[in-house]
C-alpha positions as CSV (number, residue, x, y, z in Angstrom):
1,M,71.0,59.0,69.8
2,I,69.6,55.8,68.9
3,D,67.2,54.3,71.5
4,L,68.2,51.1,72.3
5,I,67.4,48.3,74.9
6,S,70.2,47.4,77.6
7,E,71.0,44.5,75.7
8,D,72.0,46.2,72.5
9,Q,73.6,48.9,74.3
10,R,76.1,46.0,75.4
11,L,76.7,44.7,72.2
12,L,77.2,48.2,70.5
13,Q,79.7,48.9,73.3
14,E,81.6,45.6,72.2
15,L,81.2,46.2,68.2
16,E,82.5,49.6,68.8
17,G,85.1,48.3,71.0
18,L,86.5,45.8,68.4
19,L,86.4,48.6,65.5
20,E,88.5,51.4,67.9
21,G,90.8,48.2,69.7
22,L,92.3,46.6,66.3
23,E,95.7,48.0,65.5
24,P,95.7,51.0,62.7
25,G,96.7,48.9,59.2
26,S,95.2,45.7,60.2
27,E,92.2,44.4,58.2
28,A,89.4,45.1,60.8
29,L,86.5,44.1,58.5
30,P,86.8,40.2,58.9
31,A,86.6,40.2,62.7
32,V,83.9,43.1,62.8
33,L,81.6,40.8,60.2
34,T,81.8,37.9,62.3
35,A,80.8,40.0,65.3
36,L,78.1,41.6,63.4
37,R,76.8,38.2,62.4
38,G,76.1,37.5,66.1
39,A,74.9,40.8,67.1
40,L,72.5,40.9,64.3
41,R,71.4,37.2,64.2
42,A,72.2,36.8,60.6
43,E,73.1,34.0,59.0
44,R,75.6,36.1,56.6
45,T,77.4,39.0,57.0
46,A,79.2,40.7,54.1
47,A,81.3,43.9,52.9
48,Y,82.7,45.2,49.9
49,G,84.3,48.4,48.2
50,V,84.0,49.9,45.1
51,D,86.5,51.7,42.7
52,V,85.6,53.5,39.9
53,G,87.5,52.5,36.4
54,P,87.5,53.5,32.8
55,D,84.9,51.4,31.8
56,R,83.3,49.5,35.0
57,Y,83.5,49.2,38.5
58,H,85.5,46.9,40.2
59,T,86.0,45.4,43.8
60,A,88.3,46.8,46.1
61,F,87.7,44.2,48.4
62,V,85.2,41.5,49.5
63,Y,84.6,40.0,53.0
64,G,82.0,37.8,54.3
65,A,81.2,35.9,57.5
66,G,79.1,32.5,57.2
67,F,79.4,32.1,53.5
68,P,80.1,28.4,52.2
69,Q,82.5,29.9,49.6
70,P,85.7,31.3,49.8
71,S,86.9,34.9,49.7
72,S,88.4,34.3,46.1
73,A,85.0,32.8,45.1
74,L,83.2,36.0,46.7
75,S,85.6,38.6,45.0
76,E,84.8,37.0,41.7
77,A,81.3,36.9,42.1
78,F,80.7,40.3,43.1
79,D,83.5,42.0,40.6
80,A,81.4,40.2,37.7
81,A,78.2,41.5,38.9
82,L,79.3,45.1,39.1
83,P,77.8,47.2,35.9
84,P,79.4,49.8,33.5
85,A,80.7,52.9,35.4
86,G,78.0,55.4,35.8
87,S,75.1,52.6,36.1
88,R,73.0,51.6,39.4
89,F,74.3,48.6,41.4
90,G,70.6,47.7,42.7
91,Y,69.2,50.9,44.4
92,F,72.3,53.1,44.3
93,D,75.3,54.2,42.1
94,P,78.1,53.4,43.6
95,A,80.4,56.3,42.6
96,R,77.7,58.4,43.8
97,P,75.0,57.2,46.4
98,P,71.7,59.0,46.8
99,L,72.3,61.5,49.7
100,A,69.1,59.5,51.1
101,Q,71.0,56.2,51.6
102,R,74.4,57.5,52.5
103,N,75.1,56.0,56.2
104,R,71.4,54.7,56.8
105,A,70.5,51.2,57.9
106,M,67.8,50.1,55.6
107,R,66.0,46.8,55.6
108,F,64.9,44.4,52.4
109,S,63.0,41.8,51.4
110,P,64.4,39.3,49.6
111,L,64.9,39.2,46.0
112,G,63.7,36.1,45.2
113,M,59.9,37.2,46.4
114,P,57.5,37.2,43.4
115,E,56.5,40.6,41.6
116,P,55.4,43.1,42.8
117,L,57.3,42.7,46.6
118,R,60.5,41.5,44.8
119,A,63.5,43.6,47.2
120,L,61.2,46.0,48.3
121,P,62.7,48.6,50.8
122,I,60.7,47.9,54.0
123,T,62.5,50.9,56.5
124,G,59.0,52.1,57.7
125,E,60.6,55.6,57.9
126,G,58.9,58.7,56.0
127,E,56.2,59.2,53.9
128,G,55.2,59.3,50.0
129,P,56.6,56.5,47.5
130,L,59.3,54.2,48.2
131,W,61.5,55.5,45.8
132,E,61.4,58.7,47.0
133,R,62.6,57.6,50.5
134,L,65.5,55.8,48.7
135,G,66.5,59.6,46.6
136,L,65.3,58.3,43.7
137,S,63.2,59.8,40.9
138,E,60.8,57.1,39.5
139,A,62.5,57.0,36.2
140,E,65.5,55.6,38.5
141,W,63.4,53.4,40.4
142,E,61.9,51.6,37.4
143,H,65.7,51.4,36.0
144,A,66.8,50.1,39.2
145,R,63.9,47.5,39.7
146,A,65.0,45.8,36.1
147,Q,68.8,46.1,37.1
148,L,67.7,43.8,40.2
149,A,66.4,41.4,38.2
150,G,69.4,41.0,35.7
151,N,72.9,40.8,37.3
152,T,72.4,41.7,41.1
153,S,69.9,38.9,40.7
154,N,71.9,36.4,39.4
155,L,74.8,37.5,42.0
156,Y,72.4,36.6,44.7
157,R,71.6,33.1,43.1
158,R,74.8,32.4,42.6
159,L,75.5,33.1,46.3
160,G,72.5,31.9,47.8
161,L,71.1,34.9,48.8
162,E,67.6,35.1,46.9
163,H,65.3,34.0,49.4
164,L,67.1,35.5,52.5
165,A,66.2,39.2,53.7
166,Q,68.7,42.2,53.8
167,L,70.0,44.5,56.0
168,R,72.5,47.0,55.0
169,V,74.1,50.2,55.0
170,L,76.0,52.1,52.7
171,V,79.3,53.4,54.7
172,C,80.0,57.0,52.8
173,E,82.4,59.8,53.8
174,G,80.8,63.0,52.1
175,D,79.8,61.6,48.5
176,M,82.1,58.6,48.3
177,M,80.8,55.2,49.3
178,L,83.4,53.8,51.2
179,G,81.8,50.6,51.4
180,W,78.4,48.4,51.5
181,V,77.9,46.6,54.7
182,G,75.0,44.1,55.2
183,A,73.7,40.8,56.7
184,F,71.2,38.4,55.6
185,R,68.8,35.8,57.2
186,A,65.6,33.7,56.3
187,E,63.8,35.7,58.9
188,P,63.0,39.4,57.9
189,F,65.2,41.8,59.9
190,T,63.4,43.9,62.6
191,E,63.4,47.5,63.8
192,R,65.4,46.5,66.8
193,E,68.6,45.4,64.4
194,Q,68.1,48.2,62.2
195,R,68.5,50.5,64.7
196,L,71.5,48.6,66.1
197,L,73.0,48.9,62.8
198,Q,72.8,52.3,62.4
199,A,74.0,53.0,65.8
200,L,77.4,51.4,64.8
201,T,77.4,53.1,61.3
202,P,79.5,55.9,62.5
203,A,82.0,53.8,64.0
204,I,82.3,51.6,61.0
205,Q,82.5,54.4,58.8
206,R,85.4,56.3,61.2
207,R,87.2,52.8,61.1
208,M,86.6,52.3,57.2
209,A,87.8,56.0,56.3
210,M,91.2,55.9,58.5
211,D,91.8,52.2,56.6
212,R,91.7,53.8,53.4
213,R,93.8,57.0,54.2
214,L,96.4,54.7,55.6
215,R,96.3,52.5,52.4
216,E,96.6,56.1,50.4
217,A,99.5,57.0,52.6
218,G,101.6,53.8,51.7
219,L,101.1,54.7,48.3
220,L,102.0,58.0,48.6
221,G,105.1,57.7,51.4
222,P,107.9,60.1,51.5
223,A,110.0,58.1,48.6
224,L,107.4,58.9,46.0
225,G,107.0,62.4,46.6
226,A,111.0,62.7,46.7
227,A,110.9,60.6,43.1
228,L,108.3,63.6,42.0
229,E,110.5,66.4,43.0
230,V,113.2,64.9,41.2
231,L,111.7,64.9,38.0
232,G,112.3,68.6,37.7
233,R,108.6,69.1,35.7
234,P,105.2,69.3,37.1
235,A,104.1,66.0,38.3
236,W,100.6,64.6,39.8
237,V,99.1,61.3,41.3
238,V,95.3,61.2,40.4
239,T,92.6,58.7,40.5
240,F,90.6,58.1,37.3
241,S,88.3,60.5,38.3
242,G,90.7,63.4,38.2
243,R,91.3,63.6,42.3
244,V,94.6,64.7,42.8
245,M,96.4,62.7,45.5
246,H,99.9,64.1,45.7
247,A,101.7,66.9,43.7
248,N,105.4,67.9,43.4
249,K,106.0,71.7,43.8
250,A,106.1,72.2,40.5
251,G,102.7,70.8,40.0
252,Q,101.4,72.6,42.9
253,A,102.1,75.9,41.3
254,R,100.8,75.0,38.4
255,W,97.8,73.9,39.7
256,E,97.6,77.3,41.7
257,Q,97.3,78.8,38.2
258,D,94.4,77.4,36.8
259,S,93.1,74.2,38.6
260,Q,90.2,74.2,36.6
261,A,91.7,73.7,32.9
262,L,94.3,71.9,34.1
263,A,91.6,69.0,35.8
264,A,90.1,68.8,32.5
265,Q,93.5,68.5,30.9
266,V,94.4,65.6,33.8
267,R,90.6,64.1,32.7
268,E,91.3,64.0,29.0
269,C,94.9,62.7,29.1
270,L,93.6,59.8,31.3
271,R,90.9,58.9,28.9
272,S,93.3,59.2,25.9
273,P,96.2,57.7,23.9
274,P,99.2,58.3,25.8
275,G,101.1,60.6,23.6
276,T,97.8,62.6,22.0
277,G,97.7,65.7,24.5
278,P,100.0,67.9,26.8
279,L,100.3,65.6,29.6
280,F,101.7,62.5,29.9
281,S,100.2,59.4,31.8
282,S,101.6,56.5,33.5
283,G,99.9,53.1,33.7
284,P,98.1,52.1,36.7
285,L,99.4,52.7,40.2
286,R,98.0,49.4,41.8
287,T,97.7,49.2,45.8
288,Q,95.8,46.6,47.0
289,G,92.6,47.7,48.9
290,L,92.8,51.2,46.5
291,P,91.6,52.3,43.2
292,D,94.0,52.6,40.6
293,H,95.9,56.1,40.9
294,Y,98.1,57.1,38.0
295,L,101.5,59.5,37.7
296,V,100.5,62.7,35.0
297,L,103.5,64.5,34.1
298,D,103.5,67.9,31.8
299,P,106.3,67.1,29.5
300,G,107.0,70.5,28.8
301,P,107.8,71.8,25.1
302,P,109.5,69.2,22.8
303,M,113.0,69.0,23.1
304,E,115.4,69.3,20.1
305,P,117.7,66.5,19.4
306,T,120.8,68.8,20.0
307,S,119.0,70.1,23.5
308,R,118.6,66.4,24.3
309,L,122.3,65.5,23.8
310,P,124.1,67.2,26.7
311,V,121.6,65.9,28.9
312,L,121.8,62.3,27.9
313,T,125.6,62.7,27.6
314,Q,125.8,63.3,31.4
315,R,122.8,60.7,32.4
316,W,124.3,57.5,30.5
317,G,127.9,58.9,31.2
318,L,129.4,59.0,27.3
319,T,132.5,59.8,26.2
320,A,132.6,62.6,23.5
321,R,133.2,60.0,20.9
322,E,130.1,57.9,21.7
323,A,128.4,61.6,22.1
324,Q,129.1,62.4,18.6
325,V,128.2,58.6,17.2
326,L,124.8,59.2,19.2
327,E,123.8,62.5,17.1
328,H,124.5,60.6,13.9
329,V,122.3,57.5,14.9
330,V,119.5,59.3,16.1
331,Q,119.9,60.9,12.8
332,G,119.2,57.8,10.9
333,E,122.8,57.6,9.6
334,T,124.2,54.1,8.8
335,N,127.3,53.2,10.6
336,K,129.3,53.8,7.2
337,A,128.2,57.3,6.9
338,I,129.1,58.0,10.1
339,A,132.7,56.7,9.8
340,L,132.9,59.0,6.6
341,H,131.8,61.9,8.6
342,L,133.9,61.1,12.0
343,G,137.0,59.9,9.7
344,C,137.2,56.5,11.4
345,A,137.2,52.9,10.4
346,E,133.4,51.7,10.3
347,R,134.7,49.0,12.7
348,T,135.1,51.7,15.0
349,V,131.9,53.0,14.6
350,E,130.3,49.7,15.6
351,V,131.9,49.2,18.7
352,H,131.0,52.7,19.8
353,V,127.6,51.8,19.1
354,T,127.5,48.5,21.2
355,H,128.6,50.9,24.1
356,L,125.7,53.0,23.5
357,L,123.2,50.2,23.6
358,N,124.9,49.2,26.8
359,K,124.7,52.5,28.7
360,A,121.0,53.1,27.3
361,Q,119.8,49.4,28.6
362,V,118.6,48.6,25.0
363,E,119.4,46.0,22.8
364,S,118.7,47.3,19.2
365,R,119.4,50.6,17.2
366,S,115.9,51.2,16.6
367,A,115.4,50.9,20.5
368,L,118.2,53.4,21.5
369,I,116.8,55.9,18.7
370,S,113.5,55.6,20.7
371,R,115.1,55.7,24.1
372,F,116.9,59.2,22.8
373,F,113.7,61.0,22.2
374,Q,111.5,59.4,25.0
375,S,114.1,60.1,27.7
């Protein structure tokens, strides 16, 4: 239990009530940041989330209160400052924050202070070197200090934050960071404000976790589940890191057989060009506020043209004659050669080919052949 003075207990109850009272699915953070700005006596408050992409981090959302810049400019500035995937953003890796920093309110000096005081944590908690209190090795600490002088410092200058003290918390669920929430002002933050933000963190964490799950539920709704079952092949919806968000029944059965080997195949599939491995991946499925998701499908063994023909004849609604023409077209034969095979006029074959293009919804003979083997 965190000891708070009576005024802060009242502020905490108001902030918790605001977080819990806003309708599920609504964006709670902008309203909370405005209220938090007053409670912490801050000049500005901000919150952002980070997604892991193939080669770098991206912002999932950015909100601010008290900033002169519009929200679009804040998003652009934060996104441009995020490092390549696997790198640190200040004192933490957004993909896996150090345990010592998860869900803990921390105070920092302004970035614009001269060395060696630049951005030193002033938590006043624990003993030992500062890097140990941040959950870093000495080498990680030195790397973080160098990075702070680069992109992070540029971001703070761009937003006019370099001479402001900082109070922030990395809101996490397990080892996953749901978001960064913090405040800025010219005067150093006190232990009183640190305790208030710490006491509020569980409510922020519950709300951010709920909002994330609601967004995921919107992406992985009943319609998508039904569509995956129709595929008739093992299929999964995964994040870029390979975390399975949804699977059809065939996919679940396949995963239960050998989840470790299949997880490695899924990750390799997402990092390789299409068609180069045993699994097939779609392009990213994008939903605002969520990391990119991908549809991964096990297409099974390649089908021979003779086995594809009955399937596509039924799917495209072909006549028996059109199916015969299609069989010769996909073998690369000309209209004249097809006419000789079938004992009909070349003009008749041209008419059948036109019907095939229309039914397959393509515009050229080469596209028809490609569609045949990809379907």
